[in-house]
N, C-alpha and C positions, 0 to 999 in steps of 0.2 A: 455320486450316483444317488437316487433316490429310488425305491421300488414302489411302484404305485400298484394300487389293487389289479386284478387281472381284468380284462375288456368283459368276461364274463359275469362279473358283480360290480363293477366302477360304479355305476349309476347308483345302485343300491345303497353302496358303502357310503358315497356322497350325500343321497338321501339322510343318512343318519346323521351326519354332520350339518348339513344344511339346511334340512327341514323345509321350511314354509320361504326360505329365500328364493329370490326368481333364478332359475336355472336357464328357461329360455324366452325369448320373446319374438313376435311376427305380427307383422302388420296384417288386421283383418280387414279385408278390401270392402267388406259390405258394409262396414260402419266406419272406416278409413282412421282407425287408430290403432296402436301396437297393443296386444293382448301378451299378458306373463304367464308363463307355466314354471311352479315351483318345483325344487327338487324332489318334493314328496309326490307330485302329479305327476312327474318324469317318471320316478321309479315305478308308480303305480299303472302307467300306461304300458311300461315294459314287460312288468309281469304280466299283466292280463293279453299282451300279444303271445308271450312266451307260452302261456296257457291254449290260446287260440290256435298258434302252430301246431301244438302236440294235438290238438284237437281233429286237425285234417290230416293228421300221420306224418308229420314231416319227420325224416329220421337224420341220425347223428351225420355230420359232413356231408348231408343234401345241400344242393345249391339252389338258392331261390334269388330272384332278379328283383332289382328295385329301379324302376323306369319312371323317373319324376325328377322335375327341378326342385331346388331346395325346398325343404320344408320341414318343420319339427318332426314330422313322422318318419322322414329318412334314417333320423337318428335313432328313433324310439326302435325302428324294425331291426336295424345293427343291433342292438344293444339285446333285443330280445332273441334274437337267433343265436348270438355268440352265448348266450345263457343257457341254450338247448345243443349245442354243438353243430349248430347248423353254419354254413357258409352264405353269406351275401354277396351278391353281383351287381355292383352300381351299372346303371347306364344313363348317357347323357340325354338329359331330356328333347334332345333336337334329333336324335339317333333316327336314322330312317327306318322304314320296313324291314329293307334289306340287311340292316346291321342288326336289328333286334332278333330276325328270324335264323341269322347267322348265331350269335350267342346264344339264344336258347335250343338251338341244335347243338351247339358245339360243347354246351356244359350240362344238357340234357334237363333243363328245369321244368318244373311241373308247375311251381308257382309265381306267379309277378304281381308284385306291387307296383300300381299306376298312381301318378298325379292329378293330372287335368285330362280335360276331353281330347287333346292330342296324342297325349300318349295311351290314354284308355282306345280311341279308335285304332292306331297302329296295332296294340298288342291283341286286340279282339280279332283282326284281320289274319294275324299270324297264328291266332289259336284256331282259326276256321279253315286254315290251309293244313290242319292235321298235325300240326308238330305235336312236341310231349306235354305242352301246355294243358294244363286241367283246370285251373282256377286263376281269376283277376280279381285282386283285391285293390279297392278305390279309395283313395287317398280321399279326394276333393267329392263332398257330396253332391256339387252341383253338375257333377259329369252325368248328362243324359246316356243310359243306358240303350244297346242296340236291341229293338224289338225281339231280335230273335236270339238274345242273351238270356238264358235261364240259370247261370253257373256263376255269375260276378255277384262281388259282395262289397258294399260299404264297409270300410274300415272301422267304422263306429258299431257297425254291427256285429263284425267279425270279432273284434276284441271282448265283447261284453257276451254273459249269458253263461260263462265256463264255471262260475263259483268255485276256481282255484283248483278244481278238482285232480288239476296233473301236477300239484305242488311239489308231492314225494318224488315226480318222475323228472320235474325240472331241476330238483336239489340234486339229484341222483347225477345226472347229466352234467349239471355244472362242477361238480366234484371230480369228474372223469375228463374235462376237458385237459387236453396234453398239449405240450407247448410246440409240439410240430402239428396240431391241428391247423386246417385252412381257417383263416377268419373272412378273407376276401379272395375274389378272383376279380382283378381290375383289367379289363381289356383294354388296352393300350388305342390310341386315338387313329391309329392308321394313316399316319400322314406319308410312310413310305412304303406300304401296302396292306395286306392283310391282317387285320386285329388278331393279337396274341393275348392271350389271358394270364396275367402276371400273377403267380401265387403267393398271397403274404400269409404268414402264420400268423399265430398269438406271440410267439417268442420273439417276431421280427417286431411287431409292435409295441410289445411291452420294452425289448430292449431300446426302442427308437426314443420311447417316454422317457425311459430313465436316463438316457443319454442327454435329453434337453433339459433336464434339470439343473438349474443352475446358470444354463448358458442362455436361456430364453426367463426374465426375471418376471414370469407371471404371477399373477396372485387372486385371491378370492374378490379382491378390489377391481380388477379391468373388467372393462365392457368391450366385449367383441362385435364387431360387424362381420357377419357370414356371408359373400357375396358371390366368391369362387364356387363351381360346382361341386356338391359333395363327391360328386364322382371322382374328381380329379385327386391323386395321391396327397398333393400340398394340401388341399382344403380338409380333407379327411383325417389326414395325420394332425395337421393344426388343429381341430376341431376335438380331436381325442386329447390332444395334450390340455386344450383350456378346461374341460371337461375334471379331467385329473387333477387340475389347480382350483377348481370352484368357481371358475369366472361365469359372468353371466352373458350368454351368445344371443344377440338380435340376429335372427335370420332374414337376410333379405329374399325374398320370396321370386322377385323378377327382376332378372339383369339390369335391365331400362331403368330401374328405379334407385339404383345403387347412390347418385348424388344426392337424392332425394333423402333417401335412408342415412346418409352420412351427417346431414344437416339436423335431423330428427334424432337419430341415437346419440350422436357425437362418442364416437368410440375411443377408448383408449387404445387398441390396438385392433388392425384387419391384416389379414395375410392377403398379398396383393402380387400381381405380375407386372413387368415393366410397361405393358402396353396402358394398365391405367395410369401411372404414371407418365406417361408420354401425353395422353388425353388429360392432364391436369396441368402439364408444363405448354400443352398448345392453349389451354383455357386462360392461363396467365400471360402468356403473349400476345393473345388478342385482347385481353383488356388493357396491357401495356400501351397496346398501339392506340388505345380508343381514349386514353386517359389524358389529360392536359401535360403539357411539357413539365411542370413542376411536379405533377404525381409521377409521372414517368421518371423523373431524375431521383425522386425519394426512394421508389422502389428499387430502382437501378441500384443505388448506394447503397441500401439496405442489403440486398442481396450480395453486394460484392463485401460488406463488413462481415456479414455472415459466411460467405466463403472465408475470408481470412481467419474468423474465429473457429468455425467447426471444422474447415478441411485442412488449413495450413496447420492449425494448433490441436484441437481438440482430439481429433482421429489419428492425431501422431501421439497421443499422450502427452503433449508439452502443454502448461498453463500459457495462457495467453498474455500479453504485457497487459498491465490495469488501463491504458488509454484504450487498448482495443475491448477490453472486457466494459468499460463505461459506453463505449459506442454502441458494441452488440447491446448491451442492457436495455438501451435506450430504444433501438429498433423494435428489440423483443418485445418490448412491452406498449409498442405502437403499430409500427406498419406490419413488421411480421405476424402479432398477434391479430391483427385486423386481416392479413391475408390468410391463415390458419382458420379464423372464425367462419370466413367466406366458404370454407371447403368442409366445416364442421369437423375441423381437426385440432380445435381449441384444446381438448383436453388429452393431446397424443403422446401415449407414451413408447412404444416401437411398432415397427411395420416391417414383417419379414416378408421378401420380396425374392421370387424365383420364378423358374419356368422358362426363362428365356435370358439372353444377354440382355444386361442394362446397359443402354447408350452412355458414354462417358458423360456427355452434356446433362442429360437427365438426372442422372445420380447427383452429379455435382449441383444442381440446382434445389432437387430436395434436399440436400443436406445444408445446402446454404440457407434454406427457408428454416432451418432449425429444426424439420421434420427427422425423426432417428429412423431411418431405411436400414433395415439389417438384410443386407443379401446373402444369400444361400443359393447351393446347387444342389441339386439331387434328380432323381428319376424316380418313377412307380417301381423299379427294380430294386430301388436302394429303400424302400419304405418313406420316400422324400428326401429327407437330408442326407448329403454324403458331407457337405462342409457348410459354415457359415460365419458370420462374422461374429465375433467374441466383444461384448460389451465389457470396456476398461482396458482393452487390449489394442494395440496400434491397427489402425484401419485404413487400406489403400483404395482408393477409386479404382474401380476396375478390376479387384478382385472378387471371387465369391466365397472368402472367408477362409477359416481353419478348420480342420477336420475335425469331426464330431468323434467323439471319444467311442472306440472300439471298432472303427473302420480303419482299414488298413488300404493302401493304396501303392501302386507301383505303377510305372509309366511303359509301355510295349513297343511294337513297331508305330513310326511315325508319331511318337509323344503320346498315343492312346491312353485314355485313363484307364486300369484296371482296377478293380475292387474286391474286398474280401470282408467278410464280419456275419455278424448275427442279424443285422438288418438288412442283409442281400440277399435275394430270394434264390431259391434252389434251381428255379426253371420256371418255364412255360406249360400250362395246363395242356395235357393230352398231346403234347408237341414235342417228344423226345429229340427229334432232327434239330428242330430250332433251338432249342437247350444246348446240345452239343455246340451247335455254332457260337454260341453267346457265352457259354463258360467251358474254358478250356481243363484239360486233364488235372490241372494243379489247381482248379477250382476258383478259378479268377475269373471274375464276371467283365466282358468287354463292354466299356461302356459306347464305343462310337463316338466320343468326344475326346480332343485333345488337348492337354494343357500341360502346366508345368508349376511346379511351387517355387517360391521365392520368399525368404525369411518368414516361414512358416503358413504363408497364404497361398492359395490355389488361385491359379489364373486359367481361364480357358482360352483357346487359341483357335480350333475351329471344330466344327461338327464335322468329322471325317467322312461321314456316309452322305453329307451334302455337299462334297466339294466337287466343283464342275472343273472338266479339263477343256480347255478351248482348242479349236482345230489345229492350234499353233503349237500345242502340249503344254501350256502355261495353266498352273492350277488358281483357280478363282473360289473364295469361300464368302456366299452369297449372303449369309447372315452378317459377316463381318461389315460387309459393304452397305446393306441394307440399315445397319441401327446406326450407319455414321450419317446417313443421308434422311431418315425419317424424322430429326430433329428439327428439321426445317418447317418453319409455321405453315408454308405452302402446301407441305407434303402430308397427306392421311396416312398412306400406306404405299408402300414400293416392292416389288418384286423382280430379282436381277435375272436375267436371261444369260446363258454364257455355255451350257453343255455343247460341247462340239461345235460350237461356232467361231467365226472368225474374229469376231469382236464382243465385248460385253455390251447388251440391250437391258431394256428396263420395262416393264409395266407400271404405271404411276398413277396413284388416285389421289387427285387433288384435294384441299380443302376447299370444297367448291364456292362457300359463300365469299370466303377471304380472296379467294382468286377472282370470283365474279365482281367483288368489289373493287379491287385493283385494277381490273380490267377496264370497268366503268371509268374511273380516274384517269386512265390513258387514253380514253375516247374510242374504246373497243366496245362495241355494242354486241352484247350476248343474249338471247333469252331463252336459252337451256343449258342443260349440263352438255349436252351435244356439240352445240355451238361452241362454248368455251373450251372444249377438249379438242377439237379441233380446229381452230383459229391460229393461224401459222405465228402472229405476234404472240399469243398467249404461251404456244410450246417454246417459242423461242426463249422467252422470258423463264420457264421451269429449266430448258438445258442450261440457261445462263447459272440460275440458281446451283444446279447439281454440279455444275463444272468449278462454280466458287468451293464446293463443299470437298471435291473429291480430289483437289491438289496433291494430298498426301499420300494418294493411293500411286502404287506403279502404272506405268503407262496402258499396261495390258489389263488391269485392274479397273480401268476406267471406264465409264460408260458413254458407250458413240452415241444411241439413240434413243430415245424414248417415245412411247405412245400412252398419252393421256387416256383414261378411260371414263367415262359419262356415270358408270354406276360403281357402288362400293363392293370389294368382295364380301360375300356372305356365307354364313353359316347353310342358309337354305339351299344355295346353290351347289353346296358340297365342298365350296372353295376354303373354308375356314373350319378348324376343329372349335370344339366348343371352348377352350382355352385361348382361341383369336392365334393360333398357328395356322399358316397357311399351308394347304395341300398342294405341292408345288405340280405335281404329275396332274391334277385337276384343271388348275389354272392353266397349264400348256396347252391340255385339250380345248379348256372351253376358249382361247384365245388363240388359238392357232393361226387363223388367218392373220389376225393384227401383229404377229410375232414374226410369221414369214415375209410381210410386209417390209419390216424394217430391216430386213437382211436382202431385198431385191437390190439388184444392181442400178446405181444412180446412171 
């Protein structure tokens, strides 16, 4: 265990150690290059912001919101707030006006920091509605303010001109920070209902940072790419751990640019979700299809050898035989090295991956390619990590690692995972009734996830809250079925329908380009996604692919009918969360007509 500096002084302590070394990097889109921010600059801007916050009367334990995509300024606001005992509430950059209004009202927010034009416009409309909001502080200087706006201010103007006049008050508040003070309130994404504000304290973060020491071998030599939203607890906790270890963090501002950023930054580590690796896997599969027979054969053999070396031996803590070591060394320095370079991962150290179940075929591929995926499990309510793969200890594909030090676990009804520990939340902000439903009288937090422990590793089985019950009384785990099927190269997204239905069906988003190409090869002319998705031969082909993959399922779990959709699910339509999890209720509403058609009597 390692005791890191408290969040209230962490950046300033690191600046004294690392001085002018690079702390943060970001792409300046106006000139198309990455710019560096030193530890000294990071610390100075945090201090300026602490002064500025006090100048507008931010009180101790007052809630302030940050409504922005990933930017270095998000981190600066966080640490400036911690130094004065204030609380930050991050919002996803894609949050709707309704969601912003709800959080502002629920948390009585006076001040909100906004990123770009879209966030400013939404926040200003909420302000005009007569909410508790008093001021908007704008990160991006290019934002065009509303002509009626006479109270907003750009961040650069906000943080300057205070001449450190509040230094004594900053020092007083910093010393007054208590372990049980709130640091953040993180509102859940609302996949199953109204958002709830998870309360995270300074003690929870400090305990989490200390527990990760030695588990994740970070150092000040590591280059990190941050592309998941800082709003999400996984990226937030990860970024704080990276700061505590003196890493250089390259902040990816726009999610669509992550692949380009990988090739430009060449990170050693990056926090990821399974969806990212699914896209990588699909890309490699597509490349293999277009390769010559010899190239395809070589890559397949390299992955076969990689599986034997990494999965069959190394992950089990067994030394591979010399012949296999020689084979792998050859491929590692040629084909696998080339594959990693194409992805920008040639300097890869390790990649924490969590947020959803990792399909077995995806994990197998990543590990066979020599990429050190560190699978974990956690929730917002647990300050991210509950369990994680331990480097140097046996690792099983399909597990979500070993319990983090300080986390207690037991299994309740239906094998539900129950948790205790210093990293586990004490409840939801201003929602005592919801808290009482989630935390029992003995202090155990009920996760809603089912699982078991085998040989010290935790395995997840179901999301209890997501279990479907068919009209025949059979229980279906949609996530399990979906994770098995989405590995097909022709399937981009798939959502199971089964609740109170007589059989299982599915909404399918195909890989349009691949499917269009295949259809053409078979003489099926389609001039649009709509034509493609309604062509009987194409639908029959996709159903055949699904039937092949689902043979291991019980009869009542197998998909009987599918509907191909001509447009992907999206955050804009409210169908996905910012971490790309589906909002089932929204999907079922948006596609009610298509769903009902699958259950019409033939």
